[in-house]
N, C-alpha and C positions, 0 to 999 in steps of 0.2 A: 732611685739610684741601684745601679746592678751590683748584686753582691759576687764578688771573686772567691769561689773556693780553693783552696790549697790542699792537695793531696801530701800530707806532711811527711808521709813514709812509703814508699814503695820501691819494688825492685824491678825494674823495665828490662832488665837483663834476663829475667826468670819468666816473663812472658809466654803463655803458650800462644805465638804469634798466631797459629791458625783460626783461636776464638778470638782474636783481636782484630781481624780486618787485613791480616796480611802482613803486618809491620807495625814496628813500634810508632811510625809515624801515624798510621789509620790508628793506632791506639790512641793516641793523643787527640788526635781530633775529632774522636768519640768523646773523649773527656770533656775537650773544649764546647761541644754540643750541649754537655750535660752542666755547662757552669764551671768546670773545673779549670783555672787557667794558668794555675802553675803545679808542677810537680817536683817532690824532691827524692831523687833516686840514691837509695843507700847501698853502700857498699858492705860487704860480709867478711872478706878475706882478702888476704893479698893478692888471689888470683885474679879477681873480679873488679878489682880498682881501676886498672887502666880502661877496660869496659864501660866502666860508670861513668867517668869522667869524659870519656869519648861519647857517651850518648848526651850530656850534658853540653859537650861542644857542638853536637849535630843538631839539637833540637831547641827550637825557641821556647821559652819557659819551662826549661828542665834544669835544674841545679844537683848538685852531687854532695855526698858526705864521703869521706874517707876513713876506713879502721876495720878493725877484726872484731866479728863477732865472737861473745865469751865462749860458744861451744867450738869456736875452731882455734882459742887460744892457744891451746897445747899443738897446734899444726904450725901456726904462725908467728913465731917470736919476732916482736917486733920493738925497735926502739924510739925512744921520744925522738930523736934527730930522725929517724925515716917517716913518722906520721908528720912531722913538721913538714918534710921536704913534700908529701902529698898533698898539705894543705897549700901549698903555694901554687897548684895546678889553676888553670883559669876554671871557671864555674863552679869549685869546690867553696862550699860555705858552712860547712860543718865537720863535724869529728865524730864518727863513729859507723855501725852501730857496735858499742862495744857495752861494756857490764859485767854482770852476774847473773848465772843460771845454775841453781843447785839443785832442780828439778832434774834435769838431765844430765848437768857434769858435775855430779857428786865427787867421783874421782880426780877433778882438775881443780878444786875449790883455790889452791894455793897460787896457781898459773892464772888463773882468771881474775884473781885481786891483783896482782903483779900486771897484768895486762891493763886492767881497767884503770888502775892508778896512773900508768905511762900514759894513756889516751887522755886521762883528767889534765897532767900536768901540760901534755901538748897543746891541750885546748886553750890553756889558759896562755902558755906561751904565744900560740897563734892569734887569739884574741876572738874564738869562735865558741858558738856553743855546742855541747855534746848531745849528741842520740844515744840515750840509752835504755838497754835491753835489762829488765830484771825479773826473775822468778825465783822464790821462794827465799829470797835473799834481803829483805826488807833491811836489816840494822846494817847488814855490812856495805850495801849498796850507800846508805845515806851517810854512814861514816865515811868512809872512801870520797864521797861526794865534797864532804867537809874538809878532810884532810887535803886532799890532791885538786879540788877544782877551785873554779874562778865565782864567785859571787856574783861577780859583775855581768860576766858573759853568760853563766846560766847554762840550760840545757831543757831538754824535755825528756821526759820517762815515756816511752813509746809502749802503744799496744796495752795500756795500763788496766790490768786485773787487780791490782792490790786493794787495800783498804784506806778509809778517808784517812786516818791517822797518817801513812805514809804520804799522801797525796798533800795533805795538810802543809806536813814538813819540808816535803820537797818543795812546795810553793815559798814557803819560807826561805828555802836557799836559792832561789829565782828559777826556778824550774817550772816548764808547761807540763801539762798532762794531756797526753794523746791518748785518743779513743777509737778504735777499730770496730770492723763489724761485729764483733765479738759482743758489744753491747747488746744486737737485736737479737742474740741467741736465746732460747725458750729459759734456760737456764741461769742466767744474767741478770737475774733480780737485785742482789747484792752490789753488783757493779753499777746498774741504772740508779741505785738509791746513792752511791759515793758520785756518780754524774751529775746527778741532780745538786749535789751541794757544791760545785766547782763553780769559782768565780769564772764569768764568760771570758775576761782577757784574759785567763790562764787555760782556757780549753782549746786544744787543738783536734782537728779529724784527720782520720789516714785509713787509706785502706789497707796496707801491708800486702799490696797485689805482687803476685798471684794466689797469695794466702789470703784464709779468714775472711770467706766471701760471706756477705751478709743477708739476711731476711729480707726479701723472696728470693734471692737470686743462688739461695744454697745449691750445691749439688754442681754449678759451673765454677770455671777458674775466674776469680777475680781479676779487676782491672780499673785502673784508675778513674773510668767514667762510673 
């Protein structure tokens, strides 16, 4: 039986098209040649949501999410009603990327928490899963998911680099754990140990293209293939 791979998190609108055959269509064709049959294109701010939705409409096998990345939360204040309107667009299957990033966003913690709570509530209202970015914010991330999120619809902790305890607690909240090319890096031994403990029915893979290019392709722009 042919296995169909899904790139559960990428940014098609950020690809270096010159390195991907000259077009998004060419990049997706190359991905299909490598067995990647579906791609989830992730929005990161209010400015690129329209582009991401248009890409999902234009290309077979592409779906989209809508949301504001935590590092952009102070630039784009959104309401639950606005997110729900975005969620009604054709091809949209999830909310995000949202979450908390205390590594780079120390000065905007309160704004990030407010935005994350808003996205979680909207996702619960829309009956959709949430794509969560979390860095150096383990306890607050899980606490907000418990308070505002939907256990029924759950979500995914994308580009996971945290510890097994956080993964286990997220799985208990009906979340998936998505692993990026970071797991191939030389210094990612602890992450590989965590991934080895994950139940296979809770494990997703992603490229986060054009970022986080895996070994042995380091030094080149990443792509869904």
